[in-house]
C-alpha positions as CSV (number, residue, x, y, z in Angstrom):
1,M,170.3,-83.8,-140.2
2,T,173.6,-84.7,-141.5
3,P,176.7,-86.3,-140.0
4,G,179.2,-84.0,-138.6
5,V,183.0,-84.3,-139.1
6,S,183.4,-86.4,-136.1
7,P,182.3,-89.9,-135.2
8,G,178.8,-89.6,-133.3
9,V,178.6,-86.1,-134.0
10,W,175.8,-84.6,-136.1
11,R,175.2,-81.4,-137.5
12,I,171.4,-80.2,-137.3
13,G,170.0,-77.8,-139.3
14,D,166.7,-75.9,-140.3
15,V,165.4,-76.3,-136.8
16,T,162.3,-74.2,-136.4
17,H,161.6,-75.7,-132.6
18,I,163.0,-74.7,-129.5
19,G,163.2,-76.6,-126.1
20,A,164.2,-79.9,-124.8
21,A,163.7,-83.9,-126.0
22,S,164.9,-86.8,-123.9
23,L,165.3,-90.4,-124.0
24,P,167.0,-92.7,-121.7
25,G,170.8,-91.7,-121.7
26,L,170.1,-88.7,-124.1
27,R,169.0,-85.2,-123.9
28,I,168.8,-82.6,-126.8
29,D,168.6,-78.9,-125.9
30,I,167.5,-76.6,-128.7
31,E,168.6,-73.3,-127.3
32,P,166.7,-70.1,-129.3
33,K,168.9,-67.5,-130.7
34,T,165.8,-65.1,-129.5
35,P,166.1,-63.8,-126.1
36,L,163.8,-65.9,-123.6
37,E,162.3,-62.9,-122.5
38,N,161.3,-62.0,-125.8
39,I,159.9,-65.3,-126.4
40,L,157.6,-65.0,-123.5
41,F,156.6,-61.6,-124.6
42,L,155.6,-63.1,-128.2
43,A,153.6,-65.6,-126.3
44,S,152.2,-63.6,-123.8
45,Y,151.1,-60.7,-126.1
46,A,147.2,-60.5,-126.7
47,E,144.7,-57.9,-126.6
48,E,143.2,-57.0,-122.9
49,Q,144.6,-60.3,-121.7
50,V,148.0,-59.4,-120.4
51,P,149.4,-56.2,-119.6
52,L,152.4,-55.3,-121.6
53,G,154.0,-54.3,-118.5
54,H,153.5,-57.8,-116.6
55,A,156.6,-58.7,-115.1
56,V,158.0,-62.3,-116.2
57,Q,160.4,-63.8,-113.8
58,Y,162.2,-66.7,-115.4
59,Q,165.3,-68.7,-114.9
60,A,167.2,-68.0,-118.1
61,Q,170.6,-70.2,-117.1
62,E,168.1,-73.1,-116.8
63,G,167.1,-72.9,-120.6
64,L,163.3,-72.4,-121.9
65,P,161.4,-75.5,-120.4
66,S,162.1,-73.9,-116.6
67,A,161.7,-70.2,-117.9
68,L,158.1,-71.0,-118.9
69,A,157.4,-73.2,-115.9
70,E,158.9,-70.3,-113.6
71,A,156.4,-67.8,-115.3
72,F,153.7,-70.5,-115.2
73,V,154.1,-71.5,-111.6
74,R,154.2,-67.7,-110.7
75,A,151.1,-66.7,-112.6
76,V,149.0,-69.8,-111.0
77,E,150.2,-68.9,-107.7
78,S,148.9,-65.5,-108.2
79,C,145.7,-66.2,-109.7
80,T,144.7,-69.1,-107.0
81,R,146.0,-67.1,-103.9
82,G,142.5,-67.0,-102.8
83,G,141.6,-70.4,-103.9
84,P,140.8,-71.6,-107.4
85,L,137.8,-70.1,-109.4
86,S,134.5,-71.8,-109.4
87,G,131.6,-72.0,-111.6
88,Y,128.4,-73.6,-112.6
89,R,128.9,-76.7,-114.5
90,T,125.9,-78.8,-116.0
91,V,126.1,-82.4,-115.1
92,E,124.1,-85.5,-115.8
93,E,123.8,-87.9,-112.9
94,T,121.5,-90.9,-111.4
95,G,119.6,-90.5,-108.6
96,H,116.6,-91.6,-106.4
97,V,115.6,-88.2,-105.2
98,V,114.7,-85.3,-107.6
99,R,117.4,-82.6,-107.7
100,G,117.7,-80.2,-110.6
101,R,116.0,-81.3,-113.8
102,W,114.6,-84.7,-114.4
103,D,115.7,-85.6,-117.9
104,I,112.6,-87.7,-119.1
105,P,114.0,-88.3,-122.8
106,R,117.0,-89.9,-121.2
107,Q,115.1,-91.8,-118.7
108,I,112.7,-93.5,-121.5
109,R,115.7,-94.3,-123.5
110,T,118.0,-95.4,-120.5
111,R,115.0,-97.0,-118.7
112,P,111.8,-97.5,-120.6
113,G,109.0,-98.5,-118.3
114,I,111.3,-98.4,-115.3
115,P,110.7,-95.1,-112.8
116,L,113.6,-95.5,-110.6
117,P,116.5,-94.3,-110.5
118,L,116.2,-91.0,-112.0
119,E,118.0,-89.5,-114.7
120,L,118.9,-85.8,-113.7
121,T,120.5,-82.9,-115.1
122,V,121.6,-81.0,-112.4
123,S,123.7,-77.5,-112.3
124,R,126.6,-77.5,-109.6
125,F,128.8,-74.7,-108.4
126,T,132.2,-76.5,-108.8
127,P,135.7,-75.7,-109.3
128,D,135.7,-78.6,-111.8
129,I,135.5,-75.8,-114.5
130,V,137.3,-75.7,-118.2
131,E,140.0,-72.8,-116.8
132,N,141.0,-74.7,-113.7
133,Q,141.1,-78.0,-116.0
134,V,143.4,-76.5,-118.5
135,L,145.6,-75.2,-115.7
136,L,145.9,-78.7,-113.7
137,A,146.6,-80.3,-117.2
138,A,149.7,-77.9,-117.7
139,V,150.6,-78.4,-114.0
140,R,150.7,-82.1,-114.4
141,L,152.6,-81.8,-117.9
142,L,155.4,-79.6,-116.9
143,M,156.1,-82.0,-114.0
144,R,157.0,-84.6,-116.5
145,A,158.5,-82.4,-119.1
146,P,162.4,-82.8,-119.5
147,G,164.6,-79.4,-118.7
148,V,162.4,-78.2,-115.8
149,T,164.3,-78.2,-112.6
150,D,163.7,-80.1,-109.4
151,D,162.9,-77.2,-107.5
152,L,160.1,-76.3,-110.1
153,R,158.7,-79.9,-110.1
154,R,158.4,-79.1,-106.4
155,R,156.6,-76.2,-106.7
156,L,154.4,-78.0,-109.5
157,R,153.5,-80.8,-107.3
158,G,152.3,-78.4,-104.3
159,Q,149.9,-76.6,-106.8
160,L,148.2,-80.0,-107.0
161,T,146.3,-79.5,-103.9
162,A,144.6,-76.4,-105.4
163,F,142.9,-78.4,-108.0
164,E,142.0,-81.6,-105.9
165,E,138.3,-81.5,-107.0
166,V,139.1,-80.7,-110.9
167,T,139.7,-83.1,-113.4
168,P,142.6,-82.3,-116.0
169,W,141.8,-81.4,-119.7
170,Q,142.1,-84.3,-121.8
171,G,142.4,-82.6,-125.3
172,R,145.9,-82.1,-127.4
173,E,145.0,-78.5,-127.6
174,A,143.9,-76.1,-124.9
175,P,140.5,-74.4,-125.6
176,E,140.9,-70.2,-126.0
177,V,138.5,-69.5,-123.0
178,P,136.6,-66.0,-123.1
179,L,137.8,-63.7,-120.5
180,T,135.3,-61.9,-118.5
181,R,135.2,-59.8,-115.5
182,L,135.0,-63.3,-113.4
183,N,137.8,-64.8,-114.5
184,R,140.1,-62.3,-116.1
185,H,142.7,-62.8,-113.4
186,Y,143.4,-66.1,-114.9
187,G,144.5,-64.6,-118.1
188,F,148.2,-64.9,-118.1
189,A,148.0,-68.1,-116.6
190,L,145.8,-69.6,-119.1
191,M,148.0,-68.2,-121.9
192,L,150.7,-70.2,-120.3
193,A,149.0,-73.1,-120.2
194,R,148.0,-73.2,-123.8
195,L,151.7,-72.9,-124.6
196,V,152.5,-75.6,-122.3
197,I,150.1,-77.8,-123.6
198,E,151.1,-77.4,-127.2
199,A,155.0,-77.6,-126.2
200,T,154.5,-81.1,-124.4
201,S,152.1,-82.6,-127.0
202,W,154.5,-85.4,-128.1
203,A,155.4,-88.5,-126.3
204,H,156.9,-91.8,-127.1
205,R,156.9,-95.1,-125.5
206,E,158.0,-98.5,-127.0
207,G,158.5,-101.2,-124.6
208,S,160.8,-99.9,-121.9
209,T,161.9,-96.9,-123.9
210,E,160.0,-93.8,-123.1
211,G,160.8,-90.6,-124.6
212,A,159.2,-87.0,-124.1
213,S,159.6,-83.5,-125.4
214,F,159.1,-79.9,-124.6
215,L,159.1,-78.1,-128.0
216,I,157.6,-74.8,-128.8
217,S,157.0,-74.2,-132.6
218,M,158.9,-70.9,-133.4
219,P,157.1,-70.1,-136.7
220,G,153.7,-70.7,-135.1
221,L,154.5,-68.3,-132.3
222,F,155.6,-65.7,-134.5
223,E,152.5,-66.1,-136.9
224,R,150.3,-65.7,-134.0
225,F,152.2,-62.9,-132.3
226,V,151.9,-60.5,-135.8
227,H,148.1,-61.8,-136.2
228,R,147.5,-60.3,-132.7
229,V,149.5,-57.1,-133.2
230,L,148.0,-56.4,-137.0
231,S,144.4,-57.3,-135.5
232,R,144.8,-55.1,-132.8
233,E,145.9,-52.1,-135.4
234,L,143.5,-52.9,-138.4
235,E,140.1,-54.2,-136.7
236,P,139.6,-50.7,-135.1
237,R,139.5,-49.4,-138.8
238,G,137.0,-51.8,-140.0
239,L,139.4,-54.6,-141.4
240,T,140.0,-58.1,-140.6
241,V,143.0,-60.2,-140.2
242,S,142.6,-63.9,-140.9
243,T,145.4,-66.6,-140.8
244,Q,145.9,-69.8,-142.6
245,D,142.9,-68.8,-144.8
246,R,141.8,-71.6,-147.1
247,S,139.6,-69.9,-149.6
248,F,142.0,-69.2,-152.3
249,A,143.2,-71.4,-155.1
250,L,145.5,-70.9,-158.2
251,D,143.4,-72.7,-160.7
252,E,139.6,-72.4,-161.8
253,A,138.5,-75.5,-160.9
254,K,139.7,-74.6,-157.2
255,N,142.0,-78.0,-157.3
256,V,145.2,-76.0,-156.3
257,R,144.5,-74.7,-153.1
258,L,146.5,-72.0,-151.4
259,R,146.9,-71.1,-147.5
260,P,148.2,-67.8,-147.0
261,D,149.6,-67.0,-143.4
262,L,147.7,-63.5,-143.4
263,V,145.0,-62.1,-145.2
264,I,143.6,-58.5,-144.8
265,R,140.0,-57.8,-145.8
266,R,137.2,-55.3,-145.6
267,G,134.1,-57.3,-145.6
268,D,134.7,-60.0,-148.3
269,Q,137.3,-58.0,-150.3
270,A,140.8,-58.9,-149.9
271,L,143.2,-56.0,-149.4
272,G,146.5,-57.5,-148.4
273,I,148.0,-60.9,-148.6
274,A,151.4,-62.1,-146.8
275,D,153.3,-65.4,-146.1
276,L,155.3,-65.3,-142.8
277,K,158.8,-66.9,-142.7
278,Y,160.6,-67.9,-139.6
279,K,163.9,-67.3,-140.9
280,V,166.6,-64.9,-141.3
281,W,166.7,-62.7,-144.7
282,N,169.3,-60.2,-145.2
283,A,168.4,-57.6,-148.1
284,E,172.2,-57.0,-148.9
285,A,172.9,-60.6,-149.7
286,G,170.5,-60.6,-152.7
287,S,166.6,-61.3,-153.2
288,P,164.6,-63.8,-151.3
289,P,164.8,-67.5,-152.3
290,N,163.1,-68.6,-155.7
291,A,160.6,-70.5,-154.0
292,D,159.5,-67.8,-151.6
293,V,159.0,-65.4,-154.4
294,Y,156.8,-68.1,-156.4
295,Q,154.7,-68.7,-153.5
296,A,154.0,-64.8,-153.0
297,L,153.4,-64.3,-156.4
298,A,150.7,-67.3,-156.2
299,Y,148.9,-65.4,-153.6
300,A,148.9,-62.2,-155.6
301,L,147.5,-64.1,-158.8
302,S,144.7,-66.1,-156.7
303,A,143.8,-62.9,-154.8
304,G,143.6,-60.4,-157.5
305,L,145.9,-58.2,-155.9
306,E,148.8,-56.1,-157.2
307,A,151.0,-56.7,-154.7
308,A,151.8,-59.7,-151.9
309,H,154.4,-59.7,-149.2
310,L,157.0,-62.0,-147.6
311,I,157.7,-61.2,-143.8
312,Y,160.9,-62.4,-142.7
313,V,162.7,-62.4,-139.3
314,S,166.0,-60.3,-139.4
315,G,167.2,-56.9,-138.2
316,E,166.4,-54.9,-141.1
317,V,163.3,-52.9,-141.4
318,A,163.1,-51.2,-144.6
319,P,161.1,-53.2,-147.2
320,A,162.3,-54.4,-150.6
321,E,160.6,-54.6,-153.9
322,Y,160.8,-56.9,-156.7
323,R,158.6,-56.0,-159.8
324,I,157.0,-59.3,-161.9
325,A,156.6,-57.5,-165.1
326,S,155.3,-60.4,-166.9
327,A,152.5,-60.9,-164.4
328,G,152.0,-57.5,-163.6
329,K,152.7,-58.1,-159.7
330,C,154.8,-56.9,-157.3
331,I,156.4,-58.9,-154.4
332,L,157.6,-57.0,-151.3
333,A,159.8,-58.3,-148.6
334,H,159.8,-57.0,-145.1
335,T,161.5,-58.0,-141.7
336,V,160.6,-58.0,-138.3
337,D,163.9,-58.0,-135.9
338,L,163.0,-60.1,-132.7
339,S,166.1,-59.5,-130.8
340,G,165.3,-56.0,-129.6
341,A,163.2,-54.5,-126.8
342,P,159.6,-55.6,-126.6
343,D,158.6,-52.0,-127.7
344,D,160.6,-52.2,-130.7
345,I,159.3,-55.8,-131.6
346,L,156.0,-54.3,-131.7
347,A,156.9,-51.2,-133.5
348,S,158.4,-53.0,-136.6
349,V,155.1,-55.3,-136.8
350,R,152.8,-52.5,-136.3
351,R,154.7,-50.7,-139.4
352,L,153.5,-53.9,-141.3
353,A,149.8,-52.4,-140.9
354,T,150.7,-49.4,-143.2
355,E,152.9,-51.4,-145.6
356,I,150.6,-54.5,-146.4
357,P,149.6,-52.3,-148.2
358,P,149.9,-48.6,-147.6
359,H,146.5,-47.4,-148.8
360,V,144.6,-50.0,-146.7
361,V,145.0,-47.7,-143.4
362,A,143.9,-44.5,-145.3
363,A,140.7,-46.3,-146.9
């Protein structure tokens, strides 16, 4: 962040988050260049969780927080229309009548030699299950998030009645809830809830000053989307796609650790390795930044592969090739355009399944 040309004006560069942040008397809105509907599409795409044709209604004129809140409110209203989901939950309680299972080890540990009260383990059919806990946590966070309209806050307050018997999820990260026949109708709402919890994870309070933010990491969102698309394309062919892989090192002693964004494997054998760059690169302007090429070269060397890949956000799709003769390696740069229609975005990522590297699909 550097001072602008006018007093009190600042120019902020290299922003990788979008959303809103607020302090008393100050609000900062970070608007994305990518269309809001495409951001929601990137967030919602997951195999068998959200139908690709799911209609997402949002208020683009109000900005990202309200756009996401609108989609979330509609999703929760839809999945709880007949009441919140209930399920069996095991709880520990104390009582004078045996219900459920008498926990004798806990009884001896807690009250040695005292027969009453009893330490019991009971299985209850209750709405206080993890699915509802995550949704309730997101409802409460959105009610306090900057950038959410008053109308949406009112609708969010109205949803609290559906979760009166639920305790909100307390973690900074929402769990990945496996979808089954019983909870599949919660899939879209849970995905948005996880995004909300991630976006509202920062808050600051000092004395009488309180700050809050609603910020989505676009590099993280981009990485998850590419991983999901490639996994869906390659896993039926017997390949796996991992993210943030920590098994690579540049030196023999394994002190110089590497963590590539994407690794494609067949069994234990690495077949492709790539790093995702949430920044625009134009091949006509020259080669990728030197630091990016060095990083990709380190990946190729550590994985013992002939090539490593750099994936940028841009409007171009044809890969560019850079041969490092002294190392016997090749760096390939690709671009994925996030500004087009969802089908075009999917097509550009699916193309990577044949380019990282081409022989993977045929093997």
